[in-house]
N, C-alpha and C positions, 0 to 999 in steps of 0.2 A: 448329886443331881442338881444341886444349886448352880453348878457351873453350866450345865446344859441349858438351864432356863435363861441365863444371861448371854444371849447370843448377840454379838455386836452387828452394827449395820454393814460392816465390811463383809461379814460372813454370809449375810442374807442377800446382799446386793441392793439393799434399799438406798444406800448412799449414791449408787450410780443413777437410780431413778430420780432421786432428789436433785442431783447435779443437772440431769437432763431437763427436768421440769423448771429449774432455776434458769437455765439457758434459754428456754422458751419464753419465760417471763421477761428476761433481759433484752431480747430482740426487739419487741415493740417499744420498749422504753428507749433503746438506742436510736431507733428510727425517729421518735418524737424529738429527742435531743438533737440529732443531726439536722432535722427539719427546722427546728427553732434557730439553730446557729445559721443556717442558710438564709432564713427570713431576716434575722438581725443583720447579717452581713449585707444583704441587699438594701435594707433600709439605711444602713450607715453609708453605703456607697451613694445612694440617692441623695442623702442629706449632704454629703461631701460635695457633690456636683451642683447642688443648689446653693452652695456657699455657707452652709451652717457650720462647718468644721474648718473654715479657713481655705477651702477650695475656692477657685474662681467662680463666682456666680455666673449663671448663664447670661444674665442681662449684661454683665461686663464683657463677655466674649462677643456678644452680638453687637455691642455698641461700636466696636472697632470696625465691623463690616458695614455700619450704617453711616460712614462718612459720606459726604455729598458726592454723588457720581457725576461724571461728565459724559455726555453722549456725542457721538459722531455719526453722521449719516453716510453710508456708502451709496454711491450712485446706483440707481435702478439697473438691474441686469435682466436680460431676456436671453435664455439659451434654449437650444433644442435638445431634448432628452434622447438618449439612445433607445431606439425602438426597432423591432423587427417588422413593423408595419410599413405599408406604403405611405400612409399619412403621417407626417411628422407631428411630434408632440412638443409643446413649448412650456417652459417654466419661467415665470416672471417673479422676481424677488426684489423686495425693498427691505434693506437691512440697516439697523442702527447698532453701533458698537458702544458698550458701556465700559468705562475705565474709571480707576480710582483718582487719577490725577491728570492734569493737563500735560505733564511731561510724557505720559504714556500715549496720549493722543498726538503729541508732537512727533513721537517716534513713528507713529503710524502713517502720518500724512505723506512724507516723502516716499514711502514704500507702497503707496496705493496702487500704482500700475502693476507691480509684482503680485500684490494680493488679489487684484481683480483677475489677472491672468491665471493664478492658481485656482480661483473660484470657477472661472470659465472651463478650465480643463477638467476639474473634478465634477462639476455639475453636468457636463456633456456626457460623461460616462454613466450617469445615473439613469435608471429606468423609472417609469411611473410607479411601479410596484415598490421601489425602494423608499418612496416618499409617502406611502399610504399609512394612515393612522398616526397616532401621537408618537409611537415608538420611532417611526421613520423620520418624523420632523425632529425629534430629540436627537437621534443619531446625526442628522444633517447639522443641527446646531452645534453639537460638540465637535464635529469634524471641521467646520468652518472656523470655530474658535481655536482649535488646535493648530490649524494652518496659519492663522494670523499670529498667534503667539510664537510660533517657530520663526516667522519672518521678522518680527520686531524684538526678538530676545535681546537683551535682558528685560526690556519693558514688557508689560503684560496687560492684557485686557481682562475684565471680569466676566462679561457676557456678550453673547451675540443675540440681539433681539430682532425678531421678525416683525416687520411692519405690514408686509403683504406677501402672500404666497398664492400664486395662481398657476394652475396646471391646465393646459388646453390641448 
């Protein structure tokens, strides 16, 4: 009878229950470990980009773009906008161009008649609703800059700056 009293865990199935309960205990612990690894990796990445581990510090990256800029004023333009109304609507623009170097401005100057022509054609196709809100002005700014850069390639301008925008 002594043999029947010594029943192993395998025969009763207690080993299976113990394994399942160990698995349930391990799951939260694994989640904590994975979370800690993610937090540490994020901190290390942030430290790298701040220059603590030999990465380029953000101030060094921005110092290159803070070179003195050169500005060039484009002559004032007045165009009539596309409208389905009997009464025409007009757009008046005063624009300045920002460039990194005088060479880029020098590339712009002889091509100014072509640039003004492209602006006139593009602007005449616009409607008043295309220019409403900051999103409309932002799209206009990017499109004008894109057209200038295509014309003066390989030279490049940094920004188009609006000095005045009037829609009547």
